[in-house]
C-alpha positions as CSV (number, residue, x, y, z in Angstrom):
1,L,-1.2,18.6,-68.9
2,I,-3.6,21.4,-67.9
3,V,-4.2,22.4,-71.5
4,L,-4.8,18.8,-72.4
5,I,-7.3,18.3,-69.5
6,E,-9.2,21.4,-70.4
7,A,-9.2,20.6,-74.1
8,R,-10.6,17.1,-73.5
9,A,-13.3,18.4,-71.1
10,E,-14.4,21.4,-73.2
11,P,-17.0,19.6,-75.3
12,R,-18.9,18.6,-72.2
13,L,-18.6,21.8,-70.2
14,R,-22.0,23.5,-69.7
15,T,-21.8,25.4,-66.4
16,V,-18.1,26.2,-66.1
17,E,-15.5,27.6,-68.6
18,G,-12.6,25.5,-67.5
19,L,-10.6,24.3,-64.4
20,W,-10.9,27.8,-62.8
21,R,-14.7,27.5,-63.3
22,R,-15.6,31.1,-64.3
23,S,-13.8,34.2,-65.3
24,T,-13.3,36.9,-62.7
25,R,-11.9,40.4,-63.0
26,T,-8.4,39.0,-62.2
27,R,-8.3,35.7,-64.1
28,P,-10.0,33.7,-66.9
29,G,-12.1,30.6,-66.2
30,R,-9.8,28.5,-68.3
31,I,-6.3,28.0,-67.1
32,T,-5.4,27.5,-70.8
33,D,-6.2,31.2,-71.5
34,F,-4.0,32.2,-68.6
35,I,-1.1,30.0,-69.9
36,R,-1.5,31.6,-73.3
37,A,-1.7,35.1,-72.0
38,E,1.3,34.7,-69.8
39,R,3.2,32.9,-72.6
40,L,4.0,29.9,-70.4
41,L,3.8,27.6,-73.5
42,P,4.4,28.6,-77.1
43,E,1.2,29.4,-79.0
44,A,1.8,26.6,-81.5
45,E,2.2,24.0,-78.7
46,I,-1.1,25.1,-77.1
47,D,-2.9,25.0,-80.5
48,A,-1.5,21.5,-81.2
49,I,-2.6,20.1,-77.9
50,R,-6.1,21.6,-78.3
51,R,-6.3,20.3,-82.0
52,D,-5.1,16.8,-81.2
53,A,-6.8,16.2,-77.9
54,P,-10.0,14.6,-79.3
55,T,-8.2,12.1,-81.5
56,D,-5.6,11.4,-78.8
57,L,-8.3,10.7,-76.3
58,I,-10.0,8.2,-78.6
59,R,-6.7,6.4,-79.2
60,F,-6.0,6.4,-75.5
61,Q,-9.4,5.0,-74.6
62,D,-9.1,2.3,-77.3
63,A,-5.8,1.2,-75.9
64,A,-6.9,1.4,-72.3
65,S,-10.0,-0.7,-73.0
66,I,-7.8,-3.7,-73.9
67,V,-6.3,-3.8,-70.4
68,P,-8.4,-5.6,-67.8
69,I,-9.7,-3.2,-65.1
70,A,-7.8,-4.9,-62.3
71,E,-4.6,-4.4,-64.2
72,R,-5.1,-0.7,-65.1
73,P,-2.8,1.8,-63.3
74,T,-4.2,4.2,-60.7
75,M,-4.7,7.8,-61.7
76,E,-1.6,8.7,-59.7
77,E,0.5,6.0,-61.5
78,W,-0.9,7.1,-64.9
79,I,-0.1,10.8,-64.3
80,A,3.4,9.9,-63.2
81,S,3.9,7.8,-66.3
82,F,2.4,10.6,-68.5
83,N,4.8,13.1,-67.0
84,A,7.8,10.8,-67.4
85,G,6.9,10.5,-71.1
86,L,6.8,14.3,-71.4
87,M,10.3,14.5,-69.8
88,E,11.6,11.9,-72.3
89,A,10.2,13.8,-75.2
90,A,11.8,17.1,-74.1
C-alpha cells in the first residue's frame, strides 16, 4: 500500500521525496526506497506496483466516478476493503 501511495503521488511531488518527506543520513525520503533496501517486498513486486500505478489509478477513478458521492465508502472503509482484497490475492 505504501509503495502504491508513493507511486501515485510521485508525479505531483515538488517539495518532498515521498512519505518520509526528505532523506536524512539515516533514512531515505521515500519509504519505497527503504522497503527496497530492506528487501521487505520482492524487487519485481515493487517494480510492478510502480509501473502499474498510473493506469490502475485511472481505472479506479473511472469506476469510482460512477458511484454517487453519498454512496462512496469512507477512506477507512476503502482501505479496509483494499487490504481485504490483498489478503484474498495472497
